[in-house]
NUDRENRO-48223 format. One line per 3 residues: number of its first residue (from 1); their letters; for each residue x, y, z of N, C-alpha, C. Coordinates in steps of 0.02 Angstrom, whole numbers, plus 50000, padded with zeros to 5 digits. Atoms other than C-alpha are relative to their C-alpha. Layout:
N
NUM> a> X:Y:Z:X:Y:Z:X:Y:Z | ...;
***
This chain:
129
1> mry> 49979:50016:49932:50521:50396:49475:49999:49925:50008 | 49994:50072:49990:50572:50225:49533:49947:49977:50051 | 50048:50032:49956:50441:50113:49613:50030:49991:50070;
4> lsl> 49983:50004:49928:50452:50120:49805:50055:50047:50022 | 49951:49949:49979:50578:50263:49804:49965:50051:50045 | 50030:49948:49958:50551:50407:49925:49958:50047:49957;
7> ewi> 50038:49958:50046:50493:50511:49776:49932:49968:49985 | 50062:50036:50014:50362:50378:49735:49954:50001:50061 | 50039:49999:49938:50305:50367:49917:49969:50069:50010;
10> eam> 50026:49932:49992:50286:50557:49922:49945:50015:49949 | 50053:49990:50051:50185:50556:49759:49936:49964:50021 | 50059:50036:49975:50070:50424:49833:49967:50039:50056;
13> qan> 50027:49962:49944:50050:50527:49991:49961:50061:49975 | 50034:49941:50028:50004:50681:49889:49933:49981:49970 | 50063:50022:50030:49871:50585:49794:49949:49978:50053;
16> iaa> 50045:50022:49947:49799:50508:49951:49975:50060:50040 | 50020:49940:49963:49798:50676:50042:49948:50040:49962 | 50046:49962:50041:49702:50752:49896:49935:49962:49985;
19> ses> 50058:50043:50016:49576:50609:49885:49942:50011:50048 | 50060:49991:49959:49403:50653:49947:49973:49933:50024 | 50026:50065:49980:49353:50470:49948:50041:49970:50057;
22> msh> 49959:50026:49945:49502:50422:50057:49985:50038:50065 | 50016:49960:49941:49462:50565:50176:49933:49979:50029 | 50066:50022:49978:49281:50511:50184:50004:49931:50033;
25> laq> 49993:50067:49973:49327:50328:50213:50038:50000:50067 | 49962:49996:49938:49449:50379:50350:49957:50021:50059 | 50046:49982:49946:49300:50442:50449:49964:49939:50027;
28> ths> 50038:50059:49980:49221:50269:50455:50042:49936:50004 | 49956:50059:49999:49369:50150:50439:50064:50016:50037 | 49937:49992:49965:49526:50122:50538:50045:49940:49985;
31> igv> 49952:50053:50013:49679:50024:50484:50070:50030:49994 | 49930:49983:50010:49867:50034:50493:50035:49941:49969 | 49968:50054:50037:49958:49930:50364:50073:50018:49986;
34> tqv> 49930:49993:50018:50146:49911:50350:50014:49951:49944 | 49979:50042:50057:50211:49845:50184:50076:49993:50004 | 49928:50014:50003:50382:49763:50180:50013:49967:49932;
37> vtd> 49982:50029:50065:50456:49733:50008:50075:49984:50003 | 49932:50024:49992:50614:49629:50008:50036:49993:49933 | 49956:50015:50057:50759:49610:49887:49990:50046:49940;
40> gpe> 50007:49952:50054:50727:49767:49785:50068:50027:49979 | 49937:49971:50024:50859:49866:49690:50037:50039:50054 | 49969:49962:49945:50889:49971:49846:49994:49963:50066;
43> gnv> 50008:50039:49939:50867:49829:49971:49927:49994:50019 | 50068:50006:49974:50715:49809:50082:49970:50069:50010 | 50035:49936:49992:50584:49947:50087:49939:49989:50044;
46> lyh> 50060:50000:49959:50454:49980:50221:49961:50064:49987 | 50043:49941:50005:50307:50096:50192:49933:49982:50030 | 50062:50013:49965:50136:50115:50267:49941:50040:49973;
49> lqv> 50063:49965:50009:49955:50165:50248:49968:50003:50069 | 50034:49992:49936:49872:50236:50404:49935:50037:49987 | 50066:49971:50012:49685:50272:50398:49961:49999:50066;
52> gng> 50043:49996:49941:49572:50331:50538:49992:50071:50025 | 50013:49934:49972:49500:50480:50630:49997:50054:49947 | 50008:49952:50054:49463:50565:50464:50062:50016:49961;
55> iat> 49936:49986:50033:49643:50559:50405:50027:49936:49967 | 49967:50056:50035:49728:50447:50276:50070:50023:49982 | 49931:49982:50017:49918:50451:50262:50036:49939:49971;
58> fga> 49959:50050:50033:50046:50355:50162:50071:50024:50009 | 49932:49975:49990:50230:50363:50206:50051:49946:50008 | 49944:50046:49990:50399:50284:50230:49998:49973:50071;
61> gpa> 49995:50030:49934:50429:50167:50375:49936:49963:50020 | 50058:50039:49977:50307:50063:50478:49941:50045:50018 | 50061:49964:49980:50128:50115:50515:50005:50018:50074;
64> ple> 49998:49980:49930:50118:50215:50677:49956:49956:50045 | 50045:50044:49964:49971:50108:50733:49987:49938:49957 | 50002:50057:50045:50006:49946:50641:49951:49947:50024;
67> nvr> 50046:50055:49987:49865:49819:50633:50020:49939:49960 | 49983:50054:50046:49930:49716:50487:50067:50016:49968 | 49936:49993:50036:50100:49687:50409:49999:49950:49942;
70> leq> 49996:50041:50060:50119:49622:50231:50072:49999:49976 | 49931:50005:50024:50286:49557:50169:50000:49960:49935 | 49995:50032:50065:50326:49513:49990:50066:50018:49966;
73> swd> 49938:49986:50037:50471:49506:49869:49989:50058:49952 | 50002:49947:50050:50513:49645:49748:49962:49976:49938 | 50032:50026:50060:50459:49535:49602:49924:49995:50008;
76> tav> 50072:50005:49988:50289:49502:49680:49968:50069:50003 | 50027:49932:49994:50262:49686:49723:49995:50033:49931 | 50001:49971:50067:50306:49739:49545:49945:49968:49958;
79> ava> 50052:50035:50038:50191:49607:49470:49930:50026:50018 | 50064:49973:49979:50045:49672:49573:49993:50073:49979 | 50003:49929:50016:50087:49856:49547:49989:50013:49926;
82> tet> 50007:49991:50072:50097:49836:49358:49939:49962:49973 | 50060:50038:50017:49939:49729:49359:50015:49941:49954 | 49981:50060:50037:50034:49584:49279:49968:49938:50033;
85> vpa> 50030:50054:49960:49967:49471:49418:49948:50032:50046 | 50050:49973:49954:49805:49502:49514:50021:49992:50072 | 49981:50002:49929:49829:49541:49698:49972:49938:50033;
88> qev> 50030:50060:49970:49710:49400:49744:50043:49938:49988 | 49960:50059:50018:49822:49275:49655:50062:49994:50044 | 49940:50005:49959:49978:49320:49755:49983:49981:50071;
91> fik> 50022:50021:49933:49880:49301:49917:49984:49925:50001 | 50019:50070:50003:49808:49133:49864:50062:49955:49994 | 49939:50040:50009:49981:49070:49811:50048:50006:50058;
94> glv> 49956:49992:49943:50057:49126:49976:50062:50041:49987 | 49942:49959:50017:50175:49250:49896:50004:50063:50043 | 50001:49944:49952:50127:49381:50027:49990:49970:50069;
97> ris> 50006:50023:49931:50157:49344:50210:49962:50054:50039 | 50042:49954:49962:50026:49422:50323:50007:49985:50074 | 50000:50008:49928:50044:49453:50508:49956:50055:50030;
100> gdt> 50045:49952:49969:49928:49543:50627:49928:49976:49995 | 50071:50015:50000:49739:49549:50631:49970:50009:49931 | 50024:49996:50069:49675:49507:50457:49928:50026:49995;
103> qyi> 50068:49972:50002:49499:49561:50505:50002:50074:49979 | 49993:49930:50021:49562:49739:50480:50000:50007:49924 | 49998:49999:50073:49596:49699:50297:49930:49990:49972;
106> ida> 50068:50014:50023:49422:49627:50273:49956:50061:50011 | 50042:49942:49984:49341:49777:50358:50018:50061:49957 | 49977:49941:50037:49443:49899:50252:50000:49990:49924;
109> vpv> 50002:50012:50073:49404:49830:50078:49983:50065:49962 | 50013:49937:50037:49327:49999:50026:50060:50047:49999 | 49940:49959:49997:49487:50086:50081:50049:49978:49946;
112> faa> 49953:50025:50050:49593:49974:49970:49975:50012:49929 | 50028:49984:50066:49474:50000:49824:50013:50074:49983 | 49986:49928:50011:49493:50190:49844:50074:50012:49991;
115> lds> 49928:49993:50006:49681:50171:49862:50024:49986:49929 | 49981:50017:50069:49687:50099:49687:50003:50062:49956 | 49998:49937:50039:49650:50274:49617:50067:50035:50008;
118> afe> 49935:49969:49988:49809:50340:49698:50055:49962:49963 | 49951:50040:50037:49910:50196:49626:49995:50014:49925 | 50011:49987:50071:49833:50227:49455:50030:50067:49979;
121> avr> 49975:49933:50016:49881:50411:49461:50076:50002:49993 | 49926:49998:50005:50067:50372:49485:50029:49943:49957 | 49976:50058:50037:50078:50209:49386:50038:50019:49936;
124> nlt> 49968:49982:50063:50120:50292:49219:50062:50043:50008 | 49940:49960:49987:50253:50400:49300:50055:49959:50034 | 49957:50044:49961:50338:50251:49382:50042:49954:49957;
127> iye> 49954:50047:50032:50489:50150:49327:50005:49940:50046 | 50001:50063:49961:50482:49968:49385:50062:49959:49984 | 49938:50039:50013:50664:49912:49375:50047:50005:50058;
***
């Protein structure tokens, strides 16, 4: 499946829905993140992670309760997704534009750590072109 395709987003959602750690974290954390990836093979893509009230969801479009929006190019997103470049590096270099309340990101570090398991589960099934 192609990275950021609807099929990929649905695979991510299935992994997140099945994750006990994400469900547990959703009881104590709350964040809505919209990711915007520009200039991809199919144009711009918006997808989201919504966590809170014991529920964690991942889907197409903006977060229903958006706290933070991250925007990056296709090349940057692929570099992070394939672990060619560490996520911290793209933030430090300003390759990701952040808007909203960044305190939500800081407070949700355990959520992003758990999210990595879902990414790992679909990484080998994903085509990055």
